[in-house]
N, CA, C and O of each residue as an XYZ file, in Angstrom:
368
protein
N      -8.142     -6.255     46.439
C      -7.837     -6.828     45.149
C      -7.016     -5.811     44.345
O      -7.356     -4.630     44.274
N      -5.944     -6.297     43.752
C      -5.107     -5.451     42.907
C      -5.268     -5.847     41.449
O      -5.381     -7.021     41.095
N      -5.271     -4.834     40.642
C      -5.353     -5.063     39.211
C      -3.980     -4.846     38.597
O      -3.270     -3.899     38.931
N      -3.637     -5.723     37.715
C      -2.372     -5.607     37.013
C      -2.657     -5.015     35.639
O      -3.489     -5.530     34.893
N      -1.973     -3.950     35.318
C      -2.141     -3.327     34.010
C      -1.115     -3.926     33.059
O       0.094     -3.857     33.282
N      -1.635     -4.509     32.004
C      -0.778     -5.133     31.002
C      -0.948     -4.362     29.694
O      -2.070     -4.212     29.208
N       0.158     -3.868     29.115
C       0.042     -3.168     27.829
C      -0.560     -4.102     26.776
O      -0.108     -5.233     26.598
N      -1.582     -3.608     26.090
C      -2.268     -4.430     25.094
C      -1.343     -4.842     23.953
O      -1.541     -5.897     23.351
N      -0.341     -4.030     23.650
C       0.588     -4.353     22.566
C       1.315     -5.672     22.814
O       1.668     -6.379     21.871
N       1.534     -5.999     24.081
C       2.252     -7.237     24.390
C       1.406     -8.470     24.075
O       1.944     -9.569     23.937
N       0.106     -8.302     23.961
C      -0.799     -9.417     23.669
C      -1.178     -9.496     22.194
O      -1.771    -10.482     21.755
N      -0.842     -8.475     21.438
C      -1.211     -8.442     20.022
C      -0.233     -9.258     19.194
O       0.977     -9.237     19.418
N      -0.795     -9.977     18.234
C       0.038    -10.746     17.310
C       0.197     -9.965     16.009
O      -0.577     -9.052     15.717
N       1.205    -10.336     15.241
C       1.418     -9.728     13.931
C       0.193    -10.023     13.063
O      -0.283    -11.158     13.036
N      -0.324     -9.011     12.351
C      -1.509     -9.256     11.521
C      -1.184    -10.193     10.350
O      -0.091    -10.163      9.786
N      -2.163    -11.015     10.011
C      -2.010    -11.887      8.847
C      -2.326    -11.079      7.597
O      -2.930    -10.009      7.676
N      -1.918    -11.589      6.456
C      -2.205    -10.931      5.192
C      -3.716    -10.811      4.994
O      -4.202     -9.781      4.528
N      -4.457    -11.859      5.346
C      -5.911    -11.806      5.172
C      -6.544    -10.768      6.097
O      -7.543    -10.150      5.728
N      -5.983    -10.563      7.291
C      -6.496     -9.515      8.183
C      -6.252     -8.128      7.582
O      -7.137     -7.273      7.609
N      -5.062     -7.910      7.046
C      -4.737     -6.615      6.428
C      -5.682     -6.345      5.268
O      -6.255     -5.260      5.171
N      -5.847     -7.329      4.388
C      -6.725     -7.170      3.231
C      -8.169     -6.950      3.684
O      -8.874     -6.107      3.129
N      -8.604     -7.698      4.681
C      -9.962     -7.551      5.198
C     -10.231     -6.169      5.765
O     -11.290     -5.590      5.525
N      -9.283     -5.646      6.507
C      -9.454     -4.305      7.073
C      -9.450     -3.227      5.993
O     -10.236     -2.281      6.055
N      -8.570     -3.367      5.007
C      -8.553     -2.405      3.910
C      -9.857     -2.472      3.114
O     -10.387     -1.443      2.695
N     -10.365     -3.675      2.908
C     -11.631     -3.845      2.201
C     -12.769     -3.202      2.988
O     -13.634     -2.548      2.405
N     -12.776     -3.382      4.301
C     -13.811     -2.767      5.143
C     -13.728     -1.246      5.094
O     -14.754     -0.569      5.026
N     -12.519     -0.709      5.128
C     -12.321      0.734      5.050
C     -12.832      1.269      3.712
O     -13.537      2.277      3.660
N     -12.467      0.582      2.640
C     -12.899      0.966      1.295
C     -14.431      0.950      1.205
O     -15.045      1.902      0.720
N     -15.029     -0.133      1.674
C     -16.491     -0.271      1.640
C     -17.160      0.810      2.477
O     -18.154      1.399      2.053
N     -16.624      1.072      3.653
C     -17.194      2.083      4.540
C     -17.189      3.456      3.886
O     -18.189      4.173      3.936
N     -16.073      3.825      3.275
C     -15.998      5.137      2.619
C     -16.978      5.222      1.449
O     -17.587      6.266      1.215
N     -17.125      4.115      0.716
C     -18.047      4.099     -0.411
C     -19.501      4.198      0.069
O     -20.300      4.920     -0.529
N     -19.843      3.489      1.127
C     -21.193      3.560      1.692
C     -21.500      4.976      2.168
O     -22.638      5.438      2.081
N     -20.480      5.656      2.669
C     -20.656      7.022      3.171
C     -20.663      8.054      2.043
O     -20.762      9.252      2.305
N     -20.558      7.598      0.782
C     -20.760      8.496     -0.334
C     -19.543      8.843     -1.165
O     -19.661      9.591     -2.136
N     -18.370      8.321     -0.812
C     -17.189      8.650     -1.612
C     -17.126      7.742     -2.842
O     -17.493      6.568     -2.782
N     -16.662      8.299     -3.939
C     -16.524      7.586     -5.198
C     -15.442      6.509     -5.084
O     -14.371      6.764     -4.533
N     -15.716      5.302     -5.603
C     -14.759      4.186     -5.515
C     -13.423      4.522     -6.161
O     -12.370      4.188     -5.616
N     -13.455      5.180     -7.321
C     -12.215      5.537     -8.006
C     -11.384      6.496     -7.160
O     -10.167      6.344     -7.062
N     -12.033      7.475     -6.553
C     -11.311      8.433     -5.713
C     -10.704      7.736     -4.494
O      -9.578      8.041     -4.099
N     -11.437      6.815     -3.908
C     -10.913      6.061     -2.758
C      -9.680      5.257     -3.182
O      -8.657      5.262     -2.497
N      -9.795      4.568     -4.320
C      -8.680      3.736     -4.793
C      -7.449      4.567     -5.113
O      -6.336      4.204     -4.732
N      -7.642      5.695     -5.820
C      -6.496      6.540     -6.186
C      -5.864      7.204     -4.963
O      -4.642      7.324     -4.878
N      -6.696      7.633     -4.026
C      -6.163      8.241     -2.798
C      -5.391      7.210     -1.989
O      -4.316      7.509     -1.468
N      -5.930      5.999     -1.881
C      -5.256      4.923     -1.149
C      -3.930      4.561     -1.809
O      -2.915      4.382     -1.135
N      -3.955      4.456     -3.136
C      -2.733      4.142     -3.875
C      -1.678      5.226     -3.675
O      -0.505      4.926     -3.452
N      -2.094      6.466     -3.755
C      -1.172      7.586     -3.562
C      -0.562      7.560     -2.160
O       0.641      7.757     -1.992
N      -1.404      7.315     -1.162
C      -0.914      7.244      0.215
C       0.088      6.102      0.371
O       1.139      6.272      0.989
N      -0.238      4.942     -0.189
C       0.646      3.784     -0.058
C       1.986      4.002     -0.766
O       3.032      3.609     -0.251
N       1.954      4.625     -1.940
C       3.207      4.918     -2.642
C       4.043      5.896     -1.829
O       5.263      5.753     -1.744
N       3.396      6.884     -1.236
C       4.104      7.843     -0.387
C       4.754      7.144      0.807
O       5.904      7.422      1.148
N       4.016      6.242      1.434
C       4.565      5.500      2.573
C       5.715      4.597      2.144
O       6.724      4.495      2.843
N       5.563      3.942      0.996
C       6.624      3.081      0.476
C       7.889      3.882      0.210
O       8.995      3.422      0.496
N       7.725      5.075     -0.337
C       8.873      5.938     -0.616
C       9.594      6.312      0.687
O      10.824      6.341      0.733
N       8.835      6.594      1.726
C       9.431      6.932      3.028
C      10.163      5.730      3.609
O      11.271      5.864      4.127
N       9.545      4.561      3.525
C      10.127      3.344      4.108
C      11.374      2.910      3.358
O      12.395      2.604      3.975
N      11.302      2.881      2.020
C      12.407      2.380      1.204
C      13.514      3.415      1.083
O      14.697      3.076      1.114
N      13.126      4.677      0.945
C      14.080      5.789      0.844
C      15.061      5.621     -0.311
O      16.224      6.013     -0.222
N      14.562      5.022     -1.411
C      15.385      4.819     -2.601
C      14.425      4.710     -3.779
O      13.742      3.697     -3.936
N      14.371      5.748     -4.605
C      13.384      5.795     -5.685
C      13.513      4.623     -6.656
O      12.508      4.041     -7.065
N      14.733      4.280     -7.023
C      14.918      3.191     -7.974
C      14.419      1.868     -7.403
O      13.737      1.109     -8.090
N      14.755      1.597     -6.162
C      14.297      0.363     -5.495
C      12.772      0.360     -5.363
O      12.124     -0.668     -5.562
N      12.208      1.527     -5.024
C      10.760      1.645     -4.900
C      10.085      1.355     -6.234
O       9.066      0.665     -6.269
N      10.636      1.869     -7.333
C      10.059      1.657     -8.650
C      10.090      0.179     -9.036
O       9.157     -0.314     -9.669
N      11.146     -0.522     -8.662
C      11.230     -1.966     -8.923
C      10.120     -2.686     -8.154
O       9.470     -3.581     -8.694
N       9.907     -2.300     -6.907
C       8.849     -2.910     -6.100
C       7.469     -2.641     -6.698
O       6.636     -3.544     -6.779
N       7.234     -1.403     -7.114
C       5.948     -1.064     -7.728
C       5.753     -1.831     -9.028
O       4.650     -2.295     -9.316
N       6.799     -1.963     -9.801
C       6.741     -2.707    -11.050
C       6.361     -4.166    -10.785
O       5.560     -4.742    -11.520
N       6.934     -4.763     -9.737
C       6.621     -6.156     -9.400
C       5.155     -6.314     -9.014
O       4.521     -7.307     -9.371
N       4.619     -5.343     -8.290
C       3.212     -5.405     -7.892
C       2.312     -5.236     -9.113
O       1.373     -6.009     -9.305
N       2.594     -4.230     -9.936
C       1.762     -3.970    -11.114
C       1.836     -5.139    -12.096
O       0.850     -5.440    -12.769
N       2.983     -5.795    -12.187
C       3.126     -6.952    -13.077
C       2.123     -8.060    -12.743
O       1.771     -8.856    -13.613
N       1.670     -8.115    -11.510
C       0.691     -9.134    -11.110
C      -0.686     -8.859    -11.699
O      -1.527     -9.756    -11.758
N      -0.923     -7.622    -12.137
C      -2.252     -7.230    -12.610
C      -2.297     -6.798    -14.067
O      -3.373     -6.768    -14.663
N      -1.153     -6.462    -14.652
C      -1.099     -5.987    -16.034
C      -0.330     -7.017    -16.853
O       0.765     -7.433    -16.475
N      -0.912     -7.422    -17.976
C      -0.301     -8.444    -18.814
C       0.699     -7.816    -19.776
O       0.314     -7.216    -20.780
N       1.981     -7.956    -19.465
C       3.063     -7.475    -20.333
C       4.023     -8.629    -20.591
O       4.067     -9.591    -19.824
N       4.792     -8.531    -21.673
C       5.792     -9.566    -21.915
C       6.843     -9.514    -20.808
O       6.984     -8.504    -20.119
N       7.566    -10.597    -20.649
C       8.476    -10.749    -19.514
C       9.566     -9.682    -19.432
O       9.966     -9.295    -18.334
N      10.051     -9.204    -20.576
C      11.145     -8.232    -20.541
C      10.639     -6.788    -20.542
O      11.443     -5.858    -20.585
N       9.320     -6.587    -20.495
C       8.764     -5.238    -20.458
C       8.512     -4.811    -19.024
O       8.242     -5.629    -18.145
N       8.609     -3.514    -18.814
C       8.312     -2.940    -17.506
C       7.240     -1.880    -17.683
O       7.317     -1.063    -18.602
N       6.256     -1.886    -16.823
C       5.194     -0.901    -16.905
C       5.650      0.442    -16.341
O       5.195      1.499    -16.779
N       6.545      0.387    -15.373
C       7.038      1.598    -14.720
C       8.506      1.780    -15.066
O       9.293      0.837    -14.983
N       8.868      2.981    -15.450
C      10.255      3.307    -15.715
C      10.649      4.507    -14.882
O       9.837      5.403    -14.655
N      11.860      4.531    -14.435
C      12.349      5.669    -13.667
C      12.835      6.718    -14.646
O      13.804      6.495    -15.371
N      12.167      7.859    -14.669
C      12.536      8.954    -15.564
C      13.249     10.025    -14.769
O      12.793     10.436    -13.702
N      14.359     10.465    -15.295
C      15.070     11.571    -14.664
C      15.009     12.759    -15.618
O      15.167     12.601    -16.828
N      14.782     13.930    -15.073
C      14.681     15.113    -15.950
C      15.996     15.368    -16.685
O      17.084     15.156    -16.149
N      15.857     15.832    -17.935
C      17.042     16.189    -18.708
C      17.660     17.450    -18.117
O      16.955     18.393    -17.755
N      18.955     17.451    -18.028
C      19.648     18.652    -17.525
C      20.108     19.468    -18.710
O      21.158     19.206    -19.298
N      19.314     20.454    -19.048
C      19.657     21.288    -20.201
C      20.009     22.680    -19.751
O      20.327     23.535    -20.578
């Protein structure tokens, strides 16, 4: 009898949004059960995700627009207001 080795990646499907959210929720819960503070988990996760977004997008202005769109879903501001602004240091 011969066994055929099939790479598991060829059988994997693209994750659904609910799968991604579910796994992140499980990770968050697991870290909290193991004693980490919820705020620290959230801030560390947010920092990591922003870092990854910056690497993927490779354009600070575009990244800031994306972050603004996400934050707009959770923070109540008037339509022409932006919670995030791109600040550039003054050249003095």
